[in-house]
N, C-alpha and C positions, 0 to 999 in steps of 0.2 A: 832634646828638650833645651830651650833657651831660658837662661836665668838672668833677669835684670836686677842687679844689685845696686842699691843706693848707699853710698858712703857719705857720712856726714862731713860738712865743712867745719873748719876751725878758724875763728877770728883772732886777730892779733890783740885786740882790746875790747872791753865791753862796749856795746853800742847804746845801752840804755841803763837807767837806774833801776835798782830793785824796787818792787812795789811795797814791800813790807819787811819787817825784821824776820829773819829765819827762826828766831827763838820765841818771840811773843806776838808776832804779826802786827806790831805797831807800825803804822804807815809813815811816821815822821822820823826821818833818818838824817844823819849828818855825815858828809863826806870826810873820811879820816885818813886819806893818803892813798898812795899807789905803790905797789910792790911788783917786782919782776919775778916771775915763776918759771923755773926750768921745766921743759916739757919733752917727753919722748914722742916725737912725731917725725914723719919722714919729710915734712915740708918746712917746719919751723922748730927752733930749739928753745925759744923763750917767748912768753906772752906777758901781758900786763894784767894784773888783777887789782880792782879797786876795793879799798877797805871802807866800811861804813860803821858808824856808831849809832846805836838805837837810843833815842832820847827817852824811851820808856823804861827798858830794863838795863840801860847803860852798858850793854855788852857790844863787842865789836865782832864783825864777820867779814869774810871776803866775798866779793861778787866777781865771778869769773866770766870771761868771754864765752861766746857760743862754742860748743864742742870741747870745753875744758871743765874738769871737775877738780876735786881735791886730790885726785890720783896724779902720779907722775906721768902717766900716759894720757894722751888726748883720747877723746871718745872715738875719733877716727881710727886710732891705733887699736883700741879695744875691739872695735867692729871688724877691722881687717884681720886681726889675730883669730877671732872666733870664726869668721868666714873661711879663712884658709884651713883651719883645723877641721871644720865641718865638711869642706870640699875634698879632704883627703890627705892634706899634709900632716906630718907628725908634729908634735910640739917642738922638737928640736929643729926640724926643717923650717917651720914657720918662724922660729926665733932667728935662724940664720938669714932667711929672706928679708925679714923686717930690718935686721941689722945692716944688711947690704944696702937697703933703701935709706938708712939713716936713723932708724928708730931702734935703740938698743933695748930689747925686751927679752927677759930670761924665759926659758922653756916652761918653767913652772908658772910664770905669769900668763903665758899663752893658755895653759891648762885652766887657770882660774878665770880667764876671760871667757873661754868656751863654756865653763860651768855656769858663770853668771848669765850668759846668754841663754843657755838651756833652761835654767831655773825660771827666767822671765817668760820664756815661751811656754813652759809647762803650765803657767798660771792662766794663760789665755784659753778660752773655750769657744769653739764655734757656735753659731746660733742658726736658727731656721728650722724648718720642717724636714724631717728625713723619714720617708715612708718605708724604705728598704734599707735594712742594716746588715752589713757584712761583718763577719767575725772570723778570726783565725788566730792560731798561736805559732810561735817560733821559739827557738832556744838560743840563748846567749850564754857565754861563759864569764863568770865573775870570780876572780881569784881561782880559776880552774874548776869551779863548781858550776854545773848547769843550772840556769835560771830560765823558767818559762815565762814568756811575755805574750799577753793577748792583745791583739790589735782590733780596733773597731773602726769601720769606715762607712761612708755613704755608699750603699750598694749600687746606686745609679750614677752618681757623679764621680765617685772614687776619692772624695775628700776624706782625709784621716780625721776622725772625731776624737780619738784618744787611744791610750794604751795603758795596760796595767800589768804589774807583776802578779802571776798566778801561783798560789801555793798549793791548791788542790785542783783535781781534774774531774770531780764528780758534777752531776747535774745541778745540785743545790749551789755549789760554789760558782758555777757558770751563771746561774740565775742572779746571784748577788753581784757578779761582775757586770752583767748586761742590763740589769734593771734600771739603774740611773739613766742610761742612754735611751732606753725604751720610753721611760716617762718624760724625759727632758725633750725628746725630739718627736714624740708622737709616732713611734714606729709601728708598722703593720706587719712587716715580713722580715724574718731572719734568714739570711743566706749563709751557709757554712758548708764544711765538708761533712762526711757521713759519721762523724763522731757522735755516739749516742748521747753524750752529755749535752750537746746542743739540742737534741730532740726533747730531752727532759726540760731544759730551760725554756725552750719555745712553748711547750705545752703549759708550763706553770705560769708563764707571762702572757698567755693568751694570744700568741703570734702564729701566723701561718709560717710554715717552714719550707724553704727551698733548699734541697740538697744539691750540692755542686755536681753537675752531670759529668764534668771532666774527671773528677776524682772517682766517681762510680765507674766510668768506662775503663779507666786504668785498672781499677780494682778487679773488675769482671774479667778483663783480659788476662791479668796475672793469675787470678783464681782458676779460670778455665784451663789455662795451660797446666797448672799444678794438678788439677783433678784428672785431666786426660793422661798425664804422665803416670799418675798413680794407677789409673785404670789399666794402662798398658802393662804395668808391672804385675798387677793382680791377674791379668789375662794370661800371663805366661805360666802362672801356677795353677790355673783352672782351665776350663774349656768353654768359656762364655764369650766367644768372639763376636756373636751377634749383639750381645748386650753392650760391649765396648763400642761397636760401630754405631749403635743407637745413641749412646752417650755422646759420642763425638758430634753426631748430627745435632743433638739437642743443645750442646754447648755452642755450636756455631749459630744456632737460632737464638739463643739467649743473647749473644753478643750483638746480633742484628737487631733484636728488639730494643736493647739499650741504646744502640746507635740511632734507631728511627724514632724512639719515644712516642709511639702512637697510642691513642686511647685504648685500643683493644689489647694492648700488651699486658695489662694486668690480668685480664681473664685468661689469656694464653699461658702466662706464667703459672697461674693457679692450676690449670689443667696439667701442665708439665709437672708441677709439684706433686700432684696426686698420682702421677705415673711412677713416682719414685718412693711411694709410701712403703714399698716392700723392703727398702733399705732400713735396717734396724740401727738404733744408736749403739755406739761402742760400749763395751763393758769397762770396768775400772782398769786403768793402765793399758787399755787397748786402743789402737789407732783407728780413727773413723775410716770407713770404707769410702771409695770414690762415689759410690751410689748415694751414701748418706750425705756426703759433702755436697753433692748435686741437689739433693732434697732440701738441704738447708739454704743453699744459694738461691734457689727459686723462691723459697719462702721469704727470704730476706728481701729480695728484689720486689716481689709482689706487694709486700707490706709497705715498701717505700715508694711505690709507683706514683702515688699522688704527690709526694714531695718532689719527685723528679719532674713532674709535668706542671708544677705550679706556674712557672714562667709562661707557659702556653695558655693556661686557663685564666691568667690575669694579665692580658697583654697591655692593659693601661699602665702598668707599673714599669714597662719597658726594661724588663730583666732579660739577660741573655742565658740564664740558667747556670752560670758558673760563679765561682767565688774569686774570679780573677782580680777584682778590685782590691780585695784584701791581700792577695798575693803580691800585687804591685806595690801596695803600701809597705809591706814587709821588706820588699826588695830595695826600697829607697834607703833604708837604714842598714840593710845587710851588705850592700856594696861597700859602704864605709867600714863596717865592722870587719870585713874580711881582710882589710889591710892592717888590722891591729892584732895584738896577741891577747885579746880579751880585755875586759874591764877590771878595774881594781876595786870598785864599789858599786852597789846597786844605785845610789843617787847619781854617780858618775855615768852609769849606763843609761839611766833615764834621761839625763840632760843631753847626752850624745844622741839618743834617739829623737828627742824633741827638736834638736837643732837640724838634724838631717831631714826629718819629716817636713819641717818648715821650709828648708832650702829647696826641696823638690816637690813642693805643694802644687806647682803649676800656676801660681799667681803671676800677674803681669809684672809686678814690682815687689822687691823684697827690701824693706827698710828695717834693718835690725835695730838701729838706734831708737826708732819709734816704738818698736815692740818692747825694748828694754825699759823705756821710760813710761810705758803704759801702767 
């Protein structure tokens, strides 16, 4: 992925007068002298600032050149520090690199610059219609404690729409998390993994639900292997060799059905389920038999079949049936996170995520100074 970064320029002196007083907005101002301001920047060490006196409130203020504020750093240095940190350098490494270039910036200043950028980016919200909404969660560590963060993306274009810290994992909490996005973007379909909380949220919000076929295929492969291994162990204790052979054949067929995702698959899974009705539920503190686990697997898949086939039944939405868009969005921030030893605070984590999501958003140009000024 190519990232085009725009770094702001810095002028030596102001090129125009201020339009009004910064305190009372009075337009009539009197020039009140010029001062030299030291600056931490890799291209210039001092700039000129013009002082003005307001004829209305009688207060004086400084008018800085482009790329300069009341900070000791130039805006260019602030942007470079935030970008370096977001792209993977530690605060200490960023401080050393900027120092080698001629801008003496402490590592805590680098951290504050990255936080300032992240806070500004968190305030910006994407606009437009989103018919397919992708959602997924991941875990970060804050002071050694696991924190669950939910990501929401445009299921068709892959654009990250937002993220939230999740404190509960039930369907009602997921509905509260997703509802503002559903109403704000006019969402029709929710794409997620096979977590039941998403099914509850989609039903309460009146959305069609596409379950990620990649997740389900991995789950079926793992579950089939475990059921077959258990059946072989049970077979050694009994004399039901034919039943085990039939079970192995049925498991292969289940995996093939999930791979093909044909319309007749639901009916075939229903017939297969009825063939295992002989398997009884386990009693208290008793392990479920392989036959009963097969019975429940076929029931689960047949009940979710419509959610697996939604991308084929609604081709106009151009879905691929997976939740890969959400996985990719999470990966944008996880790559940076893996080089760290966790975050020190939840706001710091949120700012770091916002910065990395913006950096890897796929836009043609990335103007961080413009985003911070918005």
